[in-house]
C-alpha positions in Angstrom: 0.1 0.1 0.0 1.3 3.5 -1.0 1.6 5.8 2.0 1.8 8.7 -0.4 -1.6 7.7 -1.9 -3.3 8.0 1.5 -1.7 11.4 2.4 -2.8 12.6 -1.1 -6.5 11.7 -0.3 -6.3 13.2 3.0 -4.8 16.6 1.8 -7.1 16.9 -1.3 -10.5 15.6 -0.3 -9.9 15.5 3.6 -12.8 12.9 4.2 -14.0 12.4 7.8 -13.7 8.6 7.3 -11.5 6.5 4.6 -12.2 3.0 4.3 -8.9 0.8 3.4 -9.9 -2.7 2.1 -7.1 -5.1 1.9 -6.9 -7.9 -0.6 -7.4 -11.4 0.7 -3.7 -12.2 0.6 -2.3 -9.0 2.4 -1.1 -9.1 6.0 -3.0 -6.7 8.3 -0.4 -6.5 10.8 2.0 -5.1 8.2 -0.5 -2.7 6.9 -1.2 -1.2 10.1 2.5 -0.6 11.0 2.9 1.2 7.7 -0.2 3.3 8.4 1.0 4.3 11.9 4.1 6.0 10.3 1.5 8.8 9.1 -0.6 9.1 12.1 -0.9 12.6 13.6 -3.9 14.7 14.9 -5.8 14.7 11.6 -5.1 11.2 10.6 -6.1 8.4 13.3 -6.4 4.9 12.9 -9.5 3.1 14.1 -9.7 -0.3 15.2 -9.5 -2.6 12.0 -12.4 -5.2 11.3 -11.8 -8.7 9.9 -14.7 -9.8 7.9 -14.7 -13.8 7.6 -16.7 -15.4 5.0 -17.9 -18.5 6.5 -18.2 -20.5 3.3 -14.7 -20.2 2.3 -12.6 -19.4 5.6 -11.8 -23.1 6.1 -10.2 -23.4 2.8 -8.7 -20.1 2.9 -7.2 -20.9 6.4 -5.5 -24.1 5.0 -4.3 -22.3 1.8 -2.9 -19.3 3.4 -2.4 -20.1 7.2 0.2 -17.4 8.0 -2.1 -14.7 6.5 -5.4 -16.1 8.0 -4.0 -16.1 11.5 -2.5 -12.6 11.1 -5.7 -10.9 9.9 -7.5 -12.5 12.7 -5.0 -11.6 15.3 -4.4 -7.9 14.2 -8.4 -7.2 14.0 -9.9 -5.4 16.5 -13.1 -7.3 15.9 -14.0 -10.2 13.8 -17.2 -10.2 11.8 -18.7 -13.6 10.7 -20.5 -13.1 7.4 -23.5 -15.1 5.9 -24.5 -16.7 9.1 -28.2 -15.6 9.3 -29.4 -19.2 8.2 -27.0 -21.0 10.7 -28.0 -22.7 13.9 -26.7 -21.7 17.4 -24.5 -24.9 17.3 -23.1 -24.0 13.9 -22.2 -20.3 15.0 -20.7 -21.8 18.4 -18.3 -24.0 16.4 -17.2 -21.1 14.2 -16.7 -18.9 17.1 -14.5 -21.5 18.6 -12.5 -21.9 15.6 -11.7 -18.3 15.5 -11.0 -18.2 19.4 -8.7 -21.1 18.8 -6.4 -18.5 16.9 -7.1 -15.6 18.9 -8.6 -16.2 22.4 -9.3 -12.5 23.0 -11.1 -11.9 19.9 -14.2 -9.8 19.8 -16.5 -11.9 17.4 -19.7 -10.7 15.8 -21.9 -13.7 14.6 -25.2 -12.2 13.8 -26.4 -10.1 10.7 -25.5 -6.6 11.0 -29.2 -5.8 10.9 -29.8 -7.0 14.1 -27.4 -4.8 16.1 -28.2 -1.4 17.5 -26.9 1.9 16.4 -24.3 1.7 19.3 -22.5 -0.9 17.4 -22.1 1.1 14.3 -20.8 4.0 16.6 -18.4 2.1 18.3 -16.9 1.0 14.9 -16.7 4.6 14.0 -15.4 5.8 17.3 -12.9 3.2 18.6 -9.4 3.8 17.8 -6.6 1.4 17.1 -5.2 1.6 20.6 -8.9 0.5 22.2 -9.3 4.3 23.2 -12.8 5.8 22.3 -13.2 8.9 20.2 -15.3 11.6 22.4 -17.8 13.4 20.1 -17.7 16.9 20.6 -20.3 18.7 22.6 -21.8 20.9 19.9 -24.3 23.7 20.3 -27.7 22.3 19.3 -28.8 25.5 17.8 -28.6 26.0 14.3 -25.6 28.1 13.3 -26.3 29.9 10.0 -22.8 29.9 7.8 -22.0 31.9 4.7 -20.6 30.0 1.7 -18.5 31.9 -1.0 -17.0 30.0 -4.0 -14.9 31.1 -6.9 -13.7 29.6 -10.3 -10.8 30.6 -12.6 -8.8 31.8 -9.7 -4.9 32.4 -9.4 -2.2 33.8 -7.4 1.1 35.5 -8.1 3.1 32.7 -6.7 3.8 30.5 -3.9 4.9 33.5 -1.6 1.5 35.2 -2.4 -0.4 32.1 -1.6 1.3 31.7 1.6 0.5 35.2 2.6 -3.1 34.5 1.7 -3.1 31.6 3.8 -1.8 33.3 6.8 -4.2 36.1 6.6 -7.1 34.0 6.3 -6.0 32.3 9.8 -5.7 35.8 11.0 -9.2 36.8 10.3 -8.2 39.1 7.4 -10.8 38.0 5.4 -13.7 37.3 7.8 -14.5 34.7 10.0 -13.4 31.7 7.8 -13.8 28.4 9.7 -13.2 26.2 6.5 -11.7 26.7 3.1 -10.3 24.4 0.3 -9.6 24.2 -3.2 -7.0 24.1 -5.9 -5.1 27.2 -7.3 -2.8 27.1 -10.7 0.8 27.9 -10.8 3.1 28.0 -13.8 4.1 24.5 -13.4 1.3 22.8 -11.5 -1.3 23.7 -9.0 -1.6 24.2 -5.2 -4.4 22.0 -3.5 -5.1 23.5 0.1 -7.3 22.9 2.9 -8.1 25.3 5.8 -9.7 24.0 9.1 -9.3 24.7 12.9 -7.3 27.7 12.7 -4.5 25.7 10.5 -4.0 25.3 6.9 -2.2 22.5 4.9 -1.3 22.5 1.1 0.2 20.1 -1.6 2.2 21.4 -4.6 1.3 18.9 -7.7 2.7 19.1 -11.2 -0.7 18.7 -12.6 -3.1 21.3 -13.3 -6.1 21.0 -11.5 -9.6 22.9 -11.8 -9.0 26.3 -10.3 -11.9 26.4 -7.9 -12.1 27.5 -4.3 -14.5 27.7 -1.5 -15.0 29.5 1.8 -17.3 28.7 4.7 -17.9 31.0 7.6 -19.2 34.2 8.9 -18.6 37.9 7.6 -16.6 36.7 4.7 -15.0 39.5 3.1 -15.6 38.6 -0.5 -14.2 41.6 -2.3 -11.0 41.4 -0.5 -10.6 37.9 -1.4 -11.6 38.6 -5.2 -8.8 41.2 -5.2 -6.3 38.5 -4.2 -7.5 35.7 -6.4 -8.6 37.3 -9.6 -5.7 38.4 -12.4 -7.8 41.7 -13.1 -8.1 42.6 -9.4 -6.9 46.0 -10.3 -10.7 46.5 -11.6 -12.4 45.2 -8.5 -13.4 47.9 -6.2 -13.1 47.0 -2.6 -15.9 48.2 -0.6 -15.6 49.8 2.9 -15.9 47.4 5.7 -16.6 48.7 9.3 -17.4 47.1 12.7 -15.7 43.7 12.0 -14.7 42.1 14.8 -13.5 38.4 14.7 -15.4 36.0 16.9 -15.2 32.3 17.7 -17.2 29.9 16.0 -18.7 26.5 17.2 -19.3 23.9 14.6 
């Protein structure tokens, strides 16, 4: 698995969750070790799942015993699939087989539709080390946010771009809580992401669509246009008074 591929997705798309599905002949333990090298505050590994097809698990275990054992022992939870038509005795035999490989394995032997929402939440909120992700205590009141997007944007160079990012963080263009997009350069593009008072960017040698989006309150649209359009000298900057940066809650 390419670590660069994971980082590219994280920096360009920035998904809340990224599901990595291994081939049947990959060692889960080795994959986890590689992915742990890129863990930081924005990329955390969740407890992995091992889904065993009961119709082929025995033949697979006989043909690839090392890989079979590694996937079971490295998983935070082992899910037995296609068990809905099995008896309790048959389920018990399968569970015993898995426990003979990993005695402490957490095993799910029912159809997923039989499990409550908490089961799904635990999958999405349990980290690799067993700790739990604590949901933020969000304000229940609805917060109206402005959205502002532009196309065919450009900057004078990497120096101008860095100044633009720093000024976003400082509140020069309004109370922007999220922004992302791509901006072309002479030899490629800048793909950037702004969130949580920080920004990240990736320089590529390909030319991406020149589009950006800003989300927040009191966005200073005209001032942003002046930075991101070639004909910025033709844009009139309207007066803006009484601006005061305030903290926002998502």
